[in-house]
N, CA, C and O atoms as CSV, one atom per row, in Angstrom:
chain,resi,resn,atom,element,x,y,z
A,1,UNK,N,N,176.865,-94.970,53.749
A,1,UNK,CA,C,176.025,-93.988,53.114
A,1,UNK,C,C,175.524,-94.557,51.782
A,1,UNK,O,O,176.312,-95.072,50.988
A,2,UNK,N,N,174.271,-94.467,51.555
A,2,UNK,CA,C,173.703,-94.957,50.298
A,2,UNK,C,C,173.082,-93.795,49.537
A,2,UNK,O,O,172.617,-92.820,50.127
A,3,UNK,N,N,173.084,-93.919,48.253
A,3,UNK,CA,C,172.438,-92.911,47.410
A,3,UNK,C,C,171.388,-93.593,46.556
A,3,UNK,O,O,171.554,-94.729,46.111
A,4,UNK,N,N,170.327,-92.882,46.347
A,4,UNK,CA,C,169.262,-93.394,45.497
A,4,UNK,C,C,169.373,-92.728,44.127
A,4,UNK,O,O,169.567,-91.518,44.018
A,5,UNK,N,N,169.249,-93.519,43.127
A,5,UNK,CA,C,169.301,-93.014,41.767
A,5,UNK,C,C,167.892,-93.039,41.186
A,5,UNK,O,O,167.204,-94.059,41.219
A,6,UNK,N,N,167.491,-91.908,40.663
A,6,UNK,CA,C,166.179,-91.807,40.032
A,6,UNK,C,C,166.389,-91.870,38.527
A,6,UNK,O,O,167.093,-91.039,37.953
A,7,UNK,N,N,165.784,-92.846,37.905
A,7,UNK,CA,C,165.908,-92.996,36.457
A,7,UNK,C,C,164.628,-92.504,35.802
A,7,UNK,O,O,163.526,-92.934,36.145
A,8,UNK,N,N,164.796,-91.604,34.862
A,8,UNK,CA,C,163.649,-91.102,34.118
A,8,UNK,C,C,163.448,-91.965,32.878
A,8,UNK,O,O,164.406,-92.391,32.234
A,9,UNK,N,N,162.223,-92.203,32.570
A,9,UNK,CA,C,161.945,-92.972,31.359
A,9,UNK,C,C,162.237,-92.101,30.140
A,9,UNK,O,O,162.295,-90.876,30.249
A,10,UNK,N,N,162.417,-92.717,29.009
A,10,UNK,CA,C,162.720,-91.978,27.790
A,10,UNK,C,C,161.566,-91.056,27.413
A,10,UNK,O,O,161.789,-89.936,26.953
A,11,UNK,N,N,160.353,-91.516,27.603
A,11,UNK,CA,C,159.195,-90.683,27.270
A,11,UNK,C,C,159.086,-89.507,28.227
A,11,UNK,O,O,158.789,-88.392,27.799
A,12,UNK,N,N,159.318,-89.732,29.497
A,12,UNK,CA,C,159.234,-88.659,30.478
A,12,UNK,C,C,160.351,-87.651,30.331
A,12,UNK,O,O,160.147,-86.463,30.584
A,13,UNK,N,N,161.532,-88.100,29.925
A,13,UNK,CA,C,162.673,-87.205,29.773
A,13,UNK,C,C,162.489,-86.268,28.582
A,13,UNK,O,O,162.975,-85.137,28.620
A,14,UNK,N,N,161.817,-86.694,27.550
A,14,UNK,CA,C,161.630,-85.833,26.386
A,14,UNK,C,C,160.325,-85.050,26.448
A,14,UNK,O,O,160.114,-84.148,25.636
A,15,UNK,N,N,159.465,-85.367,27.370
A,15,UNK,CA,C,158.172,-84.691,27.464
A,15,UNK,C,C,158.311,-83.272,28.009
A,15,UNK,O,O,157.706,-82.348,27.465
A,16,UNK,N,N,159.080,-83.084,29.051
A,16,UNK,CA,C,159.210,-81.773,29.679
A,16,UNK,C,C,159.825,-80.730,28.748
A,16,UNK,O,O,159.285,-79.627,28.658
A,17,UNK,N,N,160.916,-81.016,28.056
A,17,UNK,CA,C,161.441,-80.016,27.114
A,17,UNK,C,C,160.462,-79.688,25.989
A,17,UNK,O,O,160.409,-78.546,25.533
A,18,UNK,N,N,159.697,-80.661,25.543
A,18,UNK,CA,C,158.715,-80.406,24.491
A,18,UNK,C,C,157.617,-79.482,24.987
A,18,UNK,O,O,157.204,-78.572,24.269
A,19,UNK,N,N,157.140,-79.705,26.203
A,19,UNK,CA,C,156.120,-78.838,26.785
A,19,UNK,C,C,156.669,-77.420,26.962
A,19,UNK,O,O,155.984,-76.439,26.670
A,20,UNK,N,N,157.903,-77.325,27.439
A,20,UNK,CA,C,158.526,-76.017,27.617
A,20,UNK,C,C,158.641,-75.284,26.284
A,20,UNK,O,O,158.369,-74.085,26.216
A,21,UNK,N,N,159.037,-75.981,25.228
A,21,UNK,CA,C,159.172,-75.357,23.910
A,21,UNK,C,C,157.830,-74.866,23.393
A,21,UNK,O,O,157.750,-73.784,22.811
A,22,UNK,N,N,156.775,-75.645,23.595
A,22,UNK,CA,C,155.438,-75.237,23.145
A,22,UNK,C,C,154.958,-74.010,23.921
A,22,UNK,O,O,154.427,-73.070,23.330
A,23,UNK,N,N,155.142,-74.018,25.230
A,23,UNK,CA,C,154.708,-72.881,26.053
A,23,UNK,C,C,155.500,-71.630,25.687
A,23,UNK,O,O,154.924,-70.548,25.569
A,24,UNK,N,N,156.803,-71.764,25.507
A,24,UNK,CA,C,157.626,-70.624,25.123
A,24,UNK,C,C,157.216,-70.086,23.760
A,24,UNK,O,O,157.100,-68.874,23.582
A,25,UNK,N,N,156.998,-70.971,22.801
A,25,UNK,CA,C,156.592,-70.544,21.465
A,25,UNK,C,C,155.244,-69.832,21.460
A,25,UNK,O,O,155.083,-68.798,20.811
A,26,UNK,N,N,154.287,-70.384,22.179
A,26,UNK,CA,C,152.978,-69.725,22.254
A,26,UNK,C,C,153.071,-68.388,22.971
A,26,UNK,O,O,152.374,-67.437,22.614
A,27,UNK,N,N,153.919,-68.314,23.970
A,27,UNK,CA,C,154.118,-67.042,24.675
A,27,UNK,C,C,154.708,-65.981,23.761
A,27,UNK,O,O,154.279,-64.827,23.790
A,28,UNK,N,N,155.680,-66.358,22.957
A,28,UNK,CA,C,156.289,-65.401,22.027
A,28,UNK,C,C,155.275,-64.948,20.989
A,28,UNK,O,O,155.193,-63.759,20.682
A,29,UNK,N,N,154.509,-65.876,20.451
A,29,UNK,CA,C,153.494,-65.512,19.455
A,29,UNK,C,C,152.442,-64.596,20.073
A,29,UNK,O,O,152.011,-63.630,19.443
A,30,UNK,N,N,152.030,-64.896,21.298
A,30,UNK,CA,C,151.016,-64.081,21.959
A,30,UNK,C,C,151.523,-62.677,22.230
A,30,UNK,O,O,150.811,-61.704,21.984
A,31,UNK,N,N,152.733,-62.560,22.730
A,31,UNK,CA,C,153.287,-61.237,23.034
A,31,UNK,C,C,153.457,-60.414,21.769
A,31,UNK,O,O,153.031,-59.259,21.725
A,32,UNK,N,N,154.069,-60.984,20.741
A,32,UNK,CA,C,154.275,-60.213,19.517
A,32,UNK,C,C,152.961,-59.963,18.789
A,32,UNK,O,O,152.854,-59.007,18.020
A,33,UNK,N,N,151.974,-60.799,19.016
A,33,UNK,CA,C,150.689,-60.596,18.364
A,33,UNK,C,C,149.866,-59.480,18.964
A,33,UNK,O,O,149.018,-58.902,18.284
A,34,UNK,N,N,150.097,-59.168,20.218
A,34,UNK,CA,C,149.288,-58.156,20.878
A,34,UNK,C,C,150.016,-56.858,21.181
A,34,UNK,O,O,149.371,-55.880,21.559
A,35,UNK,N,N,151.324,-56.809,21.031
A,35,UNK,CA,C,152.076,-55.582,21.301
A,35,UNK,C,C,151.801,-54.590,20.187
A,35,UNK,O,O,151.808,-54.954,19.011
A,36,UNK,N,N,151.565,-53.356,20.545
A,36,UNK,CA,C,151.256,-52.344,19.541
A,36,UNK,C,C,152.405,-51.366,19.294
A,36,UNK,O,O,152.196,-50.339,18.648
A,37,UNK,N,N,153.598,-51.650,19.784
A,37,UNK,CA,C,154.750,-50.806,19.466
A,37,UNK,C,C,154.991,-50.869,17.960
A,37,UNK,O,O,154.883,-51.937,17.357
A,38,UNK,N,N,155.313,-49.741,17.360
A,38,UNK,CA,C,155.385,-49.695,15.894
A,38,UNK,C,C,156.447,-50.642,15.329
A,38,UNK,O,O,156.216,-51.255,14.286
A,39,UNK,N,N,157.584,-50.776,15.976
A,39,UNK,CA,C,158.628,-51.671,15.471
A,39,UNK,C,C,158.191,-53.121,15.483
A,39,UNK,O,O,158.361,-53.833,14.494
A,40,UNK,N,N,157.627,-53.563,16.600
A,40,UNK,CA,C,157.147,-54.938,16.682
A,40,UNK,C,C,155.944,-55.143,15.782
A,40,UNK,O,O,155.782,-56.205,15.181
A,41,UNK,N,N,155.106,-54.131,15.690
A,41,UNK,CA,C,153.925,-54.249,14.837
A,41,UNK,C,C,154.332,-54.467,13.387
A,41,UNK,O,O,153.799,-55.342,12.705
A,42,UNK,N,N,155.277,-53.665,12.926
A,42,UNK,CA,C,155.718,-53.799,11.538
A,42,UNK,C,C,156.416,-55.136,11.300
A,42,UNK,O,O,156.237,-55.752,10.250
A,43,UNK,N,N,157.210,-55.586,12.272
A,43,UNK,CA,C,157.943,-56.840,12.108
A,43,UNK,C,C,157.004,-58.038,12.105
A,43,UNK,O,O,157.249,-59.019,11.402
A,44,UNK,N,N,155.940,-57.964,12.881
A,44,UNK,CA,C,155.049,-59.113,13.030
A,44,UNK,C,C,153.756,-58.969,12.234
A,44,UNK,O,O,152.846,-59.783,12.392
A,45,UNK,N,N,153.659,-57.965,11.394
A,45,UNK,CA,C,152.395,-57.667,10.717
A,45,UNK,C,C,151.866,-58.846,9.892
A,45,UNK,O,O,150.710,-59.237,10.050
A,46,UNK,N,N,152.685,-59.405,9.032
A,46,UNK,CA,C,152.216,-60.510,8.191
A,46,UNK,C,C,151.918,-61.752,9.016
A,46,UNK,O,O,150.977,-62.486,8.714
A,47,UNK,N,N,152.710,-61.992,10.055
A,47,UNK,CA,C,152.475,-63.152,10.908
A,47,UNK,C,C,151.156,-62.991,11.643
A,47,UNK,O,O,150.424,-63.963,11.826
A,48,UNK,N,N,150.851,-61.789,12.060
A,48,UNK,CA,C,149.568,-61.549,12.739
A,48,UNK,C,C,148.394,-61.934,11.850
A,48,UNK,O,O,147.477,-62.631,12.286
A,49,UNK,N,N,148.427,-61.486,10.625
A,49,UNK,CA,C,147.324,-61.796,9.737
A,49,UNK,C,C,147.252,-63.301,9.447
A,49,UNK,O,O,146.163,-63.867,9.349
A,50,UNK,N,N,148.402,-63.934,9.312
A,50,UNK,CA,C,148.434,-65.371,9.021
A,50,UNK,C,C,147.880,-66.182,10.183
A,50,UNK,O,O,147.279,-67.234,9.965
A,51,UNK,N,N,148.075,-65.706,11.435
A,51,UNK,CA,C,147.606,-66.457,12.589
A,51,UNK,C,C,146.266,-65.955,13.096
A,51,UNK,O,O,145.754,-66.492,14.078
A,52,UNK,N,N,145.677,-64.948,12.466
A,52,UNK,CA,C,144.341,-64.507,12.821
A,52,UNK,C,C,144.257,-63.411,13.852
A,52,UNK,O,O,143.163,-63.135,14.343
A,53,UNK,N,N,145.368,-62.763,14.210
A,53,UNK,CA,C,145.298,-61.647,15.150
A,53,UNK,C,C,144.830,-60.393,14.410
A,53,UNK,O,O,145.457,-59.996,13.428
A,54,UNK,N,N,143.761,-59.775,14.851
A,54,UNK,CA,C,143.365,-58.512,14.233
A,54,UNK,C,C,144.297,-57.409,14.726
A,54,UNK,O,O,144.527,-57.286,15.929
A,55,UNK,N,N,144.824,-56.625,13.828
A,55,UNK,CA,C,145.738,-55.579,14.271
A,55,UNK,C,C,145.372,-54.205,13.766
A,55,UNK,O,O,146.013,-53.222,14.137
A,56,UNK,N,N,144.354,-54.111,12.926
A,56,UNK,CA,C,143.874,-52.788,12.511
A,56,UNK,C,C,142.486,-52.916,11.942
A,56,UNK,O,O,141.893,-51.919,11.531
């Protein structure tokens, strides 16, 4: 029985987590930027203005 070993390059191994972190971060910013619940609105109010989301 033989097994094949797949070796990932250093650049490829660090690329996927970086992409995941960017997508997750943008998703969080987008969700909190557009949610109109009063608690989230108040918590994210200054961040919204800093990133250009119109909120009122």
